[in-house]
Structure formats: structure tokens, C-alpha cells
C-alpha positions in Angstrom: 0.0 0.0 0.0 2.8 2.4 0.8 4.4 2.2 -2.6 1.1 2.8 -4.6 1.0 5.9 -6.7 -2.2 8.0 -7.0 -3.8 7.7 -10.3 -3.8 10.7 -12.6 -7.1 12.6 -13.2 -8.9 11.4 -16.3 -9.1 14.8 -17.6 -6.1 16.5 -19.2 -5.8 18.9 -16.2 -2.2 17.9 -15.6 -1.2 17.7 -19.3 2.4 18.8 -19.7 3.2 18.0 -16.1 5.1 14.9 -15.0 2.7 14.4 -12.1 0.0 16.2 -10.1 1.3 18.7 -7.5 0.3 16.5 -4.5 1.3 13.1 -5.9 3.0 11.0 -3.3 1.2 12.7 -0.4 -0.9 10.3 1.7 -3.8 11.7 3.8 -6.0 9.8 6.2 -9.4 11.3 6.4 -11.6 10.8 9.4 -14.3 13.4 8.7 -18.0 13.3 7.8 -19.9 15.7 5.6 -18.5 19.1 4.8 -15.0 18.9 6.1 -14.3 16.0 3.8 -14.4 18.4 1.0 -11.0 19.7 1.8 -9.7 16.2 1.5 -11.5 15.9 -1.9 -9.4 18.9 -3.1 -6.3 17.0 -2.0 -7.4 14.0 -4.0 -8.1 16.2 -7.0 -4.6 17.5 -6.9 -3.1 13.9 -6.8 -2.8 13.0 -3.1 -3.6 9.4 -2.0 -6.6 10.1 0.3 -7.9 7.2 2.4 -11.3 7.7 4.1 -11.7 6.0 7.4 -15.4 5.0 8.0 -17.3 3.0 10.6 -18.8 -0.3 9.4 -22.1 1.4 9.1 -20.6 3.8 6.6 -20.6 7.7 6.5 -24.2 8.7 7.1 -23.8 11.2 4.2 -24.2 8.1 1.9 -28.0 8.2 2.6 -28.3 11.8 3.8 -29.6 13.8 0.8 -31.5 13.5 -2.4 -30.9 12.9 -5.3 -29.2 9.4 -5.0 -28.0 6.8 -7.3 -28.7 3.2 -6.3 -29.2 4.4 -2.6 -26.0 6.5 -2.4 -26.5 10.3 -2.4 -24.8 12.4 -5.0 -23.4 14.6 -2.2 -21.5 11.5 -0.9 -20.3 10.7 -4.4 -19.1 14.2 -4.9 -17.3 14.4 -1.5 -15.6 11.1 -1.8 -14.5 11.3 -5.5 -10.8 10.2 -6.0 -10.5 8.7 -2.5 -10.2 5.2 -1.3 -12.2 4.1 1.8 -11.8 1.6 4.5 -14.2 0.6 7.3 -12.5 0.5 10.7 -14.1 -0.2 14.1 -12.2 2.2 16.3 -13.9 0.7 19.4 -11.8 -2.5 19.1 -8.1 -3.0 19.8 -7.7 -4.4 16.2 -9.4 -1.3 14.7 -7.2 1.0 16.7 -4.1 -0.9 15.7 -5.1 -0.8 12.0 -5.6 2.9 12.3 -2.2 3.5 13.9 -0.6 1.2 11.1 -2.2 3.5 8.5 -1.2 6.6 10.3 2.4 5.7 10.3 2.3 5.7 6.5 0.4 9.0 6.2 1.7 12.5 5.7 -1.4 14.0 7.4 -4.4 12.8 9.3 
């Protein structure tokens, strides 16, 4: 996981550049709703953003209308370009997994 490179945007936004400006930066996101938008901007600029969610998922998935196959467009918009992992931070295993991910991150 630590050696994976972020994928380039599908548009030609970075045409003429060797890589996006935040390529190689890894960010763990532990937000819900609005604050996640900042991390979306990081992903748009090439950072590897990993969204940490509870097993029930981010409540924004069902929060607003319109939705596609039960997932709100707001959620799809705020999580574009990110990876997601479900972690139960109430367990020792979940806390250890979070710590292991945090060690590889540039920002949490």
C-alpha cells in the first residue's frame, strides 16, 4: 500500500506535467460531511486520500437527495478520488489498524 502511486485525473488537467502537485502525499481522512471536501481537493490534486469510515458507513451516503442506487450524490461528490476503508475504532484491532495506516500517512 505504501508504494502505490495515486492515479492521474482522467481529464487533461495535468497535461504537460510529470505528475500532479500533491502526488506522493498520503492523507487519512476521518471526517464526515462538509470537512471531507478539503480532502477531496487534496485528491483532485493527486494526493492518495484514504477515508476511514465506521462499518455502518458515513451517514452522508444516505443523507440527501438525489441518490444513485441508494447513495447520495453529495457523498459521491465528497468522496471522489478517495479510497475508503471501514474500521471499528472501538476495538483493539481497529485502533491498531488505524495506527498502522497513520504511520504511512503524511497527514491525518
